[in-house]
C-alpha angles and dihedrals in degrees: 000000000000088000091055091051091048093051089045091053090046092052091047091047093048090048094051090046092050092046092050091049089055092073100057088036089058092051090049092045090057094044093052089060088071087071127078098232092075088098093054126091089247095070101085096042086055090052090050092051089051088052092053091048093049089049089058101036098055132236098282095051094040096051091046090051096046095049091046089050092050092048092046090049092050091048089049091052092049091047092053089053094051090049089049093232091161087071090064100044104075135048091213143025095251094076094036095056099035112119136159112265107208091193091063099027089232140084122273134149130298109270125253097005128152115181138156115219131187111222117205089197144336127271097279088046090052104041106006121115089230097048092124093051101056136072110267122217113197113197145168115234135187116220118194127176134189135227092279094053100255131119108265137127090231140014124273108279105180096291115184093220130046122188114213125187146111132284093313088066090044084051096225112200093019130096124254097255091062098050115119095253093046090053095044090054098042101040103030104019090239118151104211127160120222130215103181126159137135108279144090142255095300090052095044089053092051092048088055093047091046093055091046091051092044099049108015088221127154100235135156122230122226101199121206118199119193114214092216100065113351091085103069127180090235144002117217127226089246091060090053094060109110099184118027122223112262092250092050094046090048091049094049090050092052092046091049089053090063096039093054096054114107092239093054092047093048098047093043089050091052094048090049090053091052100041107031121086118226111271111255112256139162138222120241118197108214116175091328095315121119108218128171135231131179112252094228090059091051093050090048088052091052095052109131093205138010141175125186113238114261090244089066091059091047092047092053090051089068089074090070100219096318093121106098103177141350123227117201114216111201121209121259087251092060094044094052097032095106090052098047116118112234096000116188100232138028101229136016124228118242102219099139095045093048088052089050088057093050089050093049089050092051088052091044094233137110130263136202126211106214091195097093096048093044092050091049093050092042092054091049092049095046088069086063094042091252133129138207088219129050109259091225097037139067091224132084121254131219092291093053093045090052089061091053090046092052089051092051091047092052090049093051091049093049092047093052098051 
């Protein structure tokens, strides 16, 4: 009987100690979300260790430590902001300005920003495995966003045409005056709005639906699909969700609050540098120049066959006939393939372009392959030692964007006849 009472008292005592430890542990749990390692497998073991410490330390010591830890974290985040640590974290404006947009339920850019960033190199020069073997092109770029969080010189103003695509349309690594909308306005007097951000077909559809919901305008979408990563093997059910459940939307917004703090961004960036391996890339020798390309993009270009997942077709149907035309953006590897020294094959398959044609036919619209115009311009520029893509980056530069802008201008002129 006494043993039963003793066991009962021990259980009650243990329960009380555990319950009391939950309060400081909850504070610490929240505080830890200001640090970039929350996405690593080590997060929950750290929380468990704190739990064991709090059990032993007692409530008074535990609550004092957890509150002190929270205050110190908030002060550290404030100090990093005052010291402008965010300016030193990233090699380009894309990462620096990326935030979660709760209206879309996706990431876009910080709204109404106008910054100038000095890029030491492009993406391959920063994270590629061959970064020390290629020619590096440092540059200063201006990056300006509008009130919706997209890279435009002005807000949407009922524009008839909206270009939607990934980082090629956002013109990552290239200054504001060379973006596709800037060139369309300056060279061809075309007012076109841009919704460019790193993503894929599900994201592009959601951007279009967001603009329709936000403005109610009757616009036409000019969809740009990049050969390197806009033709996935699969699309998940999660990507297909147009409107998130309230709880999920709330959770994502809360998570974004922490992820957009300077302390989180800085510590996450440090952890990524320590743990991530360089992204596989290759060196292409073009007329004596050593330029880089990501290996994944080369492998995608060499696919012998490809079909878009059925979910991609279903996703695009949500735009209800708003898609007016598709433009196919080839990889740097495809554009410069005829000029590569000692290339490993005579011809490249055209799997992604053939699938683009099938997609356009299914949507009853036209499509344009930018490979020919880009190759023609690249060959012309090679005589001057210039390129349509950055040598140290997977993206096109101002010369390459000009080719796409010309194609868009031609399409608009033809459509309006």
